[in-house]
C-alpha positions in Angstrom: -7.8 33.5 -17.1 -4.6 35.1 -18.7 -3.6 36.5 -15.2 -4.0 33.0 -13.7 -1.8 31.5 -16.4 0.8 34.2 -15.9 0.7 33.6 -12.1 1.1 29.8 -12.7 4.1 30.4 -15.0 5.7 32.7 -12.4 5.2 30.1 -9.7 6.7 27.3 -11.9 9.6 29.6 -12.9 10.3 30.4 -9.2 10.2 26.7 -8.2 12.5 25.8 -11.1 15.0 28.5 -10.1 14.9 27.4 -6.5 15.4 23.8 -7.5 18.4 24.7 -9.7 19.9 26.8 -6.9 19.4 24.0 -4.5 21.2 21.5 -6.7 24.2 23.9 -6.9 24.2 24.3 -3.2 24.0 20.5 -2.6 27.3 20.3 -4.6 28.9 22.6 -2.1 27.5 21.6 1.3 25.2 19.2 3.1 21.5 19.9 3.2 21.5 20.7 7.0 23.9 23.6 6.2 21.7 25.2 3.5 19.6 28.0 4.9 16.6 29.8 3.4 18.9 32.9 3.1 21.6 30.9 1.2 19.0 29.3 -1.1 17.2 32.6 -1.8 20.6 34.3 -2.5 21.7 31.6 -4.9 18.4 31.7 -6.7 18.5 35.5 -6.8 15.1 35.9 -5.2 14.2 37.4 -1.8 13.3 35.3 1.2 9.7 36.5 1.1 9.2 34.9 -2.3 10.6 31.6 -0.8 8.1 31.8 2.1 5.2 32.4 -0.3 5.8 28.8 -1.6 7.4 26.9 1.4 7.1 27.0 5.1 10.8 26.1 5.7 13.7 24.3 4.2 12.4 20.9 5.3 9.1 21.4 3.4 11.1 22.7 0.4 13.3 19.5 0.5 10.3 17.2 0.8 8.8 18.9 -2.3 12.1 18.7 -4.2 12.4 15.0 -3.4 8.7 14.4 -4.3 9.2 16.1 -7.6 12.3 14.1 -8.6 10.8 10.8 -7.4 7.6 11.5 -9.3 9.6 12.0 -12.5 11.2 8.6 -12.0 7.8 7.1 -11.5 6.6 8.8 -14.7 9.6 7.6 -16.7 8.7 4.0 -15.6 4.9 4.1 -15.9 4.7 6.1 -19.2 6.4 3.3 -21.0 4.6 0.4 -19.5 3.1 -1.4 -22.5 1.1 -4.5 -21.4 0.9 -5.7 -25.0 4.6 -6.3 -25.2 6.2 -9.6 -24.1 7.5 -9.3 -20.5 11.2 -9.1 -21.4 10.7 -6.5 -24.1 8.4 -4.5 -21.8 11.1 -4.5 -19.1 13.8 -3.5 -21.6 11.7 -0.6 -22.9 10.9 0.6 -19.3 14.6 0.5 -18.2 15.8 2.2 -21.4 13.5 5.1 -20.9 14.2 5.3 -17.2 17.9 5.4 -17.9 17.5 8.0 -20.7 15.7 10.2 -18.2 18.3 9.8 -15.6 21.1 10.4 -18.2 19.3 13.7 -19.2 19.2 14.8 -15.6 22.5 13.2 -14.4 23.5 16.2 -12.3 20.7 15.9 -9.9 20.6 12.1 -9.8 24.4 11.9 -9.2 23.7 14.0 -6.1 20.8 11.8 -5.0 22.1 8.3 -6.0 25.9 8.6 -5.6 26.6 11.5 -3.2 23.6 10.7 -1.0 23.0 14.4 -0.7 19.5 13.7 0.6 19.6 10.4 2.5 15.8 10.2 2.5 15.9 9.7 -1.3 16.9 6.0 -1.2 14.2 5.0 1.2 11.5 7.0 -0.6 12.6 5.5 -3.9 12.4 2.0 -2.6 8.9 2.7 -1.3 7.9 4.2 -4.7 9.2 1.2 -6.6 8.0 -1.4 -4.1 4.4 -1.8 -5.3 5.0 -1.9 -9.0 7.9 -4.4 -8.4 5.7 -6.6 -6.2 3.0 -6.6 -8.9 5.6 -7.5 -11.5 6.9 -10.3 -9.3 3.3 -11.4 -8.8 2.8 -11.5 -12.6 5.9 -13.7 -12.9 4.6 -16.1 -10.2 1.3 -16.5 -12.0 2.8 -17.0 -15.5 6.1 -18.8 -14.7 5.9 -20.2 -11.2 9.7 -19.5 -10.9 9.7 -17.8 -7.5 7.3 -20.3 -5.9 9.4 -23.1 -7.2 12.3 -21.7 -5.2 10.1 -20.8 -2.2 10.9 -17.2 -2.6 8.5 -14.8 -0.8 7.3 -12.0 -3.2 8.5 -9.3 -0.8 12.0 -10.7 -0.7 12.1 -11.0 -4.5 10.8 -7.4 -4.9 13.4 -6.1 -2.4 16.1 -7.9 -4.3 15.1 -6.6 -7.7 14.7 -3.0 -6.4 18.1 -3.1 -4.6 19.8 -4.5 -7.7 18.3 -1.9 -9.9 19.2 1.0 -7.5 22.7 -0.4 -7.1 23.2 -0.7 -10.9 22.0 2.9 -11.5 24.2 4.2 -8.7 27.3 2.4 -10.2 26.4 3.7 -13.7 26.2 7.3 -12.4 29.3 6.9 -10.2 31.3 5.8 -13.3 29.9 8.9 -15.2 27.6 6.9 -17.5 30.0 4.7 -19.4 27.2 2.7 -21.1 24.3 3.9 -23.2 20.8 3.6 -21.7 19.9 1.0 -24.4 23.0 -1.1 -23.7 22.6 -1.0 -19.9 18.8 -1.7 -20.1 19.5 -4.8 -22.1 22.1 -6.0 -19.6 19.8 -5.3 -16.6 17.0 -7.4 -18.2 19.3 -10.2 -19.2 20.8 -10.4 -15.7 17.4 -10.8 -14.1 17.9 -13.8 -11.9 14.2 -14.8 -11.9 14.3 -15.0 -15.7 17.3 -17.2 -15.5 15.5 -19.5 -13.0 12.6 -20.2 -15.4 
């Protein structure tokens, strides 16, 4: 059991080191110019170690994206409290999401602002699409605001997701001039579907 735990810790450490090296390389050059050799050298590991965990750079990049998308999802879902009123629940979710992004601004500036991995935006939209559609559906049931304006749920969800991604991108691009709490409050107050009710 102890050997398995040591092995798991070594694997986690190796992946963390590779991720950190990858972030540094993405600051210097586009993904398609990053080789296994360059990544291994930056991480100060040998290529054999890299290939123990990943088939190639594309598989590594997919895992990297998956990990950082999953962390966004966790930041959103961990603070979903159905017992709170809708507006307060949204404010709490956004505040914690923005705090997480602020704590990891280096990587998210690369992903949101620099578009270092173009797949990120599309995968983030897909990740947020279902929860957003469910949220819009909840609003339709309780407030009727979207149906009053003959707004298809998918269009409303797309609009909400695009506005959120655009706001986070702007915030990161400006080097986080507002606190997560302040910005979360403004995002919730600017919700056009809340205004329509």
